[in-house]
C-alpha positions as a Markdown table, in Angstrom:
| # | Residue | x | y | z |
|---|---|---|---|---|
| 1 | Met | -14.0 | -6.4 | 37.6 |
| 2 | Asn | -14.0 | -10.1 | 37.7 |
| 3 | Ala | -12.0 | -12.6 | 35.8 |
| 4 | His | -15.3 | -13.2 | 33.2 |
| 5 | Thr | -15.2 | -9.5 | 32.5 |
| 6 | Val | -11.3 | -9.5 | 31.7 |
| 7 | Val | -11.5 | -12.6 | 29.6 |
| 8 | Asp | -14.6 | -11.1 | 27.8 |
| 9 | Leu | -12.6 | -8.0 | 27.0 |
| 10 | Leu | -9.8 | -9.8 | 25.9 |
| 11 | Arg | -11.7 | -12.0 | 23.7 |
| 12 | Gln | -13.3 | -9.1 | 21.9 |
| 13 | Ala | -10.1 | -7.3 | 21.4 |
| 14 | Leu | -8.7 | -10.2 | 19.8 |
| 15 | Leu | -11.6 | -10.8 | 17.7 |
| 16 | Ala | -11.6 | -7.3 | 16.4 |
| 17 | Thr | -8.0 | -7.5 | 15.7 |
| 18 | Phe | -8.6 | -10.6 | 13.8 |
| 19 | Trp | -11.3 | -9.4 | 11.9 |
| 20 | Ile | -9.4 | -6.1 | 11.2 |
| 21 | Ser | -6.2 | -7.7 | 9.9 |
| 22 | Leu | -7.8 | -10.5 | 7.7 |
| 23 | Pro | -8.6 | -8.8 | 4.7 |
| 24 | Ile | -4.8 | -7.4 | 4.6 |
| 25 | Leu | -3.5 | -10.9 | 5.3 |
| 26 | Thr | -5.7 | -12.3 | 2.7 |
| 27 | Ile | -4.3 | -10.1 | 0.1 |
| 28 | Gly | -0.6 | -10.6 | 1.5 |
| 29 | Leu | -1.3 | -14.5 | 0.8 |
| 30 | Leu | -2.6 | -14.5 | -2.6 |
| 31 | Ala | 0.0 | -12.0 | -3.8 |
| 32 | Gly | 2.8 | -14.4 | -2.1 |
| 33 | Ile | 1.1 | -17.4 | -4.2 |
| 34 | Val | 0.8 | -15.6 | -7.2 |
| 35 | Met | 4.4 | -14.4 | -7.2 |
| 36 | Ser | 5.7 | -17.9 | -6.0 |
| 37 | Leu | 3.9 | -19.3 | -9.1 |
| 38 | Val | 5.5 | -16.6 | -11.3 |
| 39 | Gln | 8.9 | -17.4 | -9.8 |
| 40 | Ile | 8.4 | -21.2 | -10.4 |
| 41 | Val | 7.2 | -20.6 | -14.1 |
| 42 | Thr | 10.1 | -18.2 | -14.9 |
| 43 | Ser | 12.6 | -20.1 | -12.9 |
| 44 | Met | 13.7 | -16.6 | -11.3 |
| 45 | Gln | 14.6 | -16.9 | -7.9 |
| 46 | Asp | 15.6 | -13.6 | -6.9 |
| 47 | Thr | 14.3 | -12.2 | -3.5 |
| 48 | Ala | 13.5 | -9.0 | -4.7 |
| 49 | Val | 11.1 | -10.1 | -7.5 |
| 50 | Gly | 8.7 | -11.6 | -5.0 |
| 51 | Thr | 9.2 | -8.9 | -2.2 |
| 52 | Val | 8.5 | -5.9 | -4.0 |
| 53 | Pro | 5.0 | -7.1 | -5.7 |
| 54 | Arg | 3.7 | -8.3 | -2.3 |
| 55 | Leu | 4.6 | -4.8 | -0.4 |
| 56 | Ala | 3.1 | -3.1 | -3.4 |
| 57 | Ala | -0.1 | -5.3 | -2.9 |
| 58 | Phe | 0.0 | -4.8 | 0.8 |
| 59 | Leu | 0.2 | -1.0 | 0.2 |
| 60 | Val | -2.6 | -0.8 | -2.3 |
| 61 | Gly | -4.9 | -3.0 | -0.2 |
| 62 | Leu | -4.2 | -0.8 | 2.9 |
| 63 | Leu | -4.9 | 2.3 | 0.9 |
| 64 | Phe | -8.4 | 0.8 | -0.2 |
| 65 | Leu | -9.3 | -0.9 | 3.1 |
| 66 | Leu | -8.0 | 1.8 | 5.7 |
| 67 | Pro | -11.1 | 3.7 | 5.7 |
| 68 | Trp | -13.2 | 0.3 | 6.5 |
| 69 | Met | -10.4 | -0.6 | 9.2 |
| 70 | Leu | -10.7 | 2.7 | 10.8 |
| 71 | Ala | -14.5 | 2.7 | 10.9 |
| 72 | Arg | -14.4 | -1.0 | 12.5 |
| 73 | Met | -11.8 | 0.6 | 15.2 |
| 74 | Val | -13.9 | 3.6 | 15.7 |
| 75 | Ser | -17.0 | 1.4 | 16.3 |
| 76 | Tyr | -15.3 | -1.0 | 18.8 |
| 77 | Thr | -13.6 | 2.1 | 20.7 |
| 78 | Thr | -17.1 | 3.3 | 21.2 |
| 79 | Val | -18.7 | 0.2 | 22.1 |
| 80 | Leu | -15.9 | 0.0 | 24.5 |
| 81 | Phe | -16.1 | 3.5 | 25.9 |
| 82 | Gly | -19.6 | 3.6 | 26.2 |
| 83 | Asp | -19.7 | 0.5 | 28.3 |
| 84 | Leu | -16.8 | 1.8 | 30.6 |
| 85 | Thr | -19.1 | 1.9 | 33.8 |
| 86 | Arg | -19.4 | -1.8 | 33.6 |
| 87 | Tyr | -15.9 | -2.5 | 33.5 |
| 88 | Ala | -14.9 | 0.4 | 36.1 |
| 89 | Arg | -16.8 | -1.7 | 39.0 |
């Protein structure tokens, strides 16, 4: 296995990680913005007020997106193991 193959494997793994985590991170970002706006409007600066809804948004997003995320991971792993002979040289 040469350096180009290793770099390509690493690039594919990082891209797969990026695309799998992007929807959850987007949900967290949007929930954080909404909760920050709510805290600004209500002048309530308690940390639990912002943290609990963000965690709930992460949980709901994870429950809805978990089948898609698992399908992407299984697809990536299947492609990786299917082409294992190329990497074992």
